[in-house]
N, C-alpha and C positions, 0 to 999 in steps of 0.2 A: 597698551591693548594688544591683544594677540594680533589682531589684523597689520599692527605696524610692527612687530616683532618677525614677519614673514608668514609662517605659520606655528610659532610658539614652542620652536625649538630651541633648546639650551644654548647660551652663548659660545661654548666651545666648539659644538657644531657648525655654527655660522662662521666663526673664526675659520676653523677646518676647511667650509668650503670655499671662503674665499681667498685663502691662501693656497689652495689647491688650483682655484681657477686663474690666479695671478701667476702659478709655476707654469702651468700649462701654457699661458700666452706668452710668458718669458722665454720658454722652451721653443716652442712651435712657430711664433710669431714674430717676436721682438730680436730674437738671438739671431733668426737667419736673415732678417732685414739689415741689422747690424754688420753683418757679413758681406752682404751683398754690396752696401755701400763702402764699407772698409777696403774690401776688396777692389773696388771700381777706381777708388782714390790710391791703390796702393803705389803706384808709379810717380802718378802727379795729377794736377787737374789739367795740365795740358796733354798729358796722354789720353787721359780720359775723354776731352773734348775732340782730339784728333780720332779718335776711334769712333766716335759719333758722327762725324762729319766727313768720313771719307766716302768715295761713290756708292760704295756697296751698303754702306749702313745708312746712308740718306735714302738710297733705293728701297730698301727693305722700311724703311720707316715711312714713305710716301705709300708703298703699297699696303700696309698695315691699315694705315688710316683711310686709304681707299676703299678697302675692304669693307671695314666698319660703316662708312658712309653709304654703301650699298647694301650692306647686310641689315643695319639697324632699322631704316625705315621699310624694308621688306617685311621684316618679323613682326614691327609694329603694326603695321596693318593686316597681315594674317592673325596677329594675337589678340587686335579688337574683334576682328570678324569671328575668329573662332569663339571667343568668349561670349559675344553675343550671340550668338547661333546658340551654344550649348545652354546659355541660362535662360534665353527668351522662348527657345522653341523647343519641342520635344517630337524626334522625328525618328526613324527606324536607324540603326547605326550610331545614335548619340554617343553610348557607352563606347563604341569603337572609336570614334573620332577624339573623345577624351583620352583614351589608350594609347592612340595613335601620336597624340601632341606629347606624352610623355616618353614615347619611346627613344628619344635620341639621349636621355637620362638613364637608359638600362644598356644602350649600345656601345659598345667601345668606340671612340672616335677612330680607331685604324681600321676598324671592319668597316666604319661607314664610308672610310676614303678608299677602301679596296673595292668597295662597291660601286662607287663611282668609275671607277678605273675601269670595272669589269664591263659598265655599261657605255663610257664615253670613251675608253683608250681606243687606240688604233686596233688591237686586236679584239676588243670587246663588241658586244652586241649590237652596238651603234655606231661603232668607230668607224668602219668603213664608210656607211652612208654620209657620217659629216666632213670625214676626209675628202670625200667626192664633191663638196659643196664649198670645202676650204674653211670649215667651220673646226676652230680647235678648242675643246674643251679640257681635258686632262692636259697639265704642264703650261697651263695658263690662266688667265684671271678669271673666265668663266668658271674653271674647276675649283679653283680656291673659293669664288664666291660660292658655289654651289653647296662645297663641304663645309663651309662655315655657317651657310643658311641652315643646313641641319643639325648642326651641333648645337646652335643657340634658337632653336625652333622654339622650345618651351618657356622661355624666359619669361617674355610679355603676356604671354597666354595664361599662366599660372600665377602670374600676379593679379591679373583682372578677374578670373574665374572665382576665386573664394568671395573678393570684394563683391562682385556683381550679384553674387546668389545671396551673400547678405544682406544687401539693400533690398532687394527684391524688386517686381515691377510694378509697384504702385502709381509710382509718379507716371512712369512712361504711359501706361494703360491711362491716366487721368490726361495729360496730354493730349494722347491719341482721341479721347471722348470729347474734349475741348475745339477738336478740328485741326490738330498739327499733323503734319505729314511725318512720314518716317525718318527722313533726313533732320528736319527740324528737332524732331524728340531726340535723335541721336547727339545733335549737334549743340542744343540748348538742356538738355535734360540728362542725360546718360554722360556724356563725355565731362563735364564739371564735375560730377560726384566720382568719378574714376580717374582724374587728371594724376593724382599724386601717386596713385598705384602704377599708373601709365609710364610716367616719368621714371620711377624707381626699376619698371621690368625694363624700359630701353637703358637705361644705366648698365643694369646687370648683362644686359645682352650686348652693349658696347664693350664692356670689362671683357667678356668670355669671347667676343670675336677678335680683340687684339692680341689675347694671350693663347688662343689656340692653337697645337702644334701638333698633333697626332693625325688628324683628318688630312690638315694642310699638307704635314709633312709627305703623305702617301701621294697627293694628288698634284702637288707643285712640280716635282722633278728637281728641286734645287738648283735652279739656275740663277748663278749669283749675279745679281743686279737686275734680276728681271722677273723670278717667282719667288725669291726669299722673302718672306715676312719677318717680323722681328726675332720671334723665337726660333725660328730657323737660321736666322742669321747668328743667333747666340751659341747654337750648336755647333755651327761652321767654325767661329771663332774659338771655342773650346776643343772643337777636334783639330785646330791648327797650334795648340797651344798659346795662343794668346787670351792667357785667363784674365787679366788686367781689361781687355778691350771686350771681352765676354760679359764680364760683369758690368761694365760700363752701360752696355746694352739693357743689361738685366736691372740695373738701378733705375734707368728710364722705365723702361716698363713697370718697373715697380710704383715709380711715381704717379704714373698713370692710373694704376691699380689703386694707390691709396687717395687720390683724387677724385676718383670714381665713388668709392668708400664714403668719403667725406662729403661729397654732394648728395649721396644716397641718404646718408644721415641728417643733413640740412633739411632734404624733402620732408623726410619723416617726421621731424621735428615740426616743422612748418604745417604739417597737414595734422598733427595734434594739436597744434595751436589754434588751427584754425578749427577743428572739431570743438575744442572747448569754447571758443568763442560763440560758436553756434550754439553751443548748450547753453552758456550764459546768456544769450540773447532771449533762447525760448523760455529760460525760468524768469528773465526779466521782465516778458511780455507777460505771462502767467501771474506774475505775482501783482502787474498793474492792473490786470483783469480782475 
């Protein structure tokens, strides 16, 4: 059947497309990953482990994990609220809110970092006021968190908004008609419907938070053992000509990214299976009736 052959294209065209896709995957993804792991182990396993266990490397890993643990819950809460508001309500400025949510995709991370320096740096607009109260934003953890929040802002919201729009609001309206409160509707109706998309958005947000370089590089100050995240520590090692050490940290970051991707695919597969089981249950009920 034509449907089983894709769109009925000839066999040579399908083979060419598959080969082209495999070639692009090999050149752009598989080969770079292989190089990263090969360079990480170019001296020895022991050298790679030593590079990951020295105090500066451990401090970078701890800071990266801490930033992700702060950023992901905050952006999850914002993404849920933004998606709920834009889908369930019509209000002046709704289109502007959607555009602002997508703004980090269009703005260079380096520019966003410079904006935070301009606002909160010692010579910035709010810097003297903050310094007078002993509050440090730039070149400290709060600045790194703010920059990472901005860069990762759209991921959860953009995962949820199309799904909520496709699902509509009929079930929520029915629950409200039956006397459920807004919190009950959200917790028992909306949240179960979007849980897989929510988890996917959180994973993507986490992956970007751990791998962010540009904005964090501007606001961190590159203080070794204090404000260097894993990507910044990789740059320091590379600049110091410790190539094997830099690739060892890169390999660890790549492993975290691959684990995130694998978990995302597992969640997508589970969501698809849940939808199929739901459709089969509906069909079985209809046949029995």
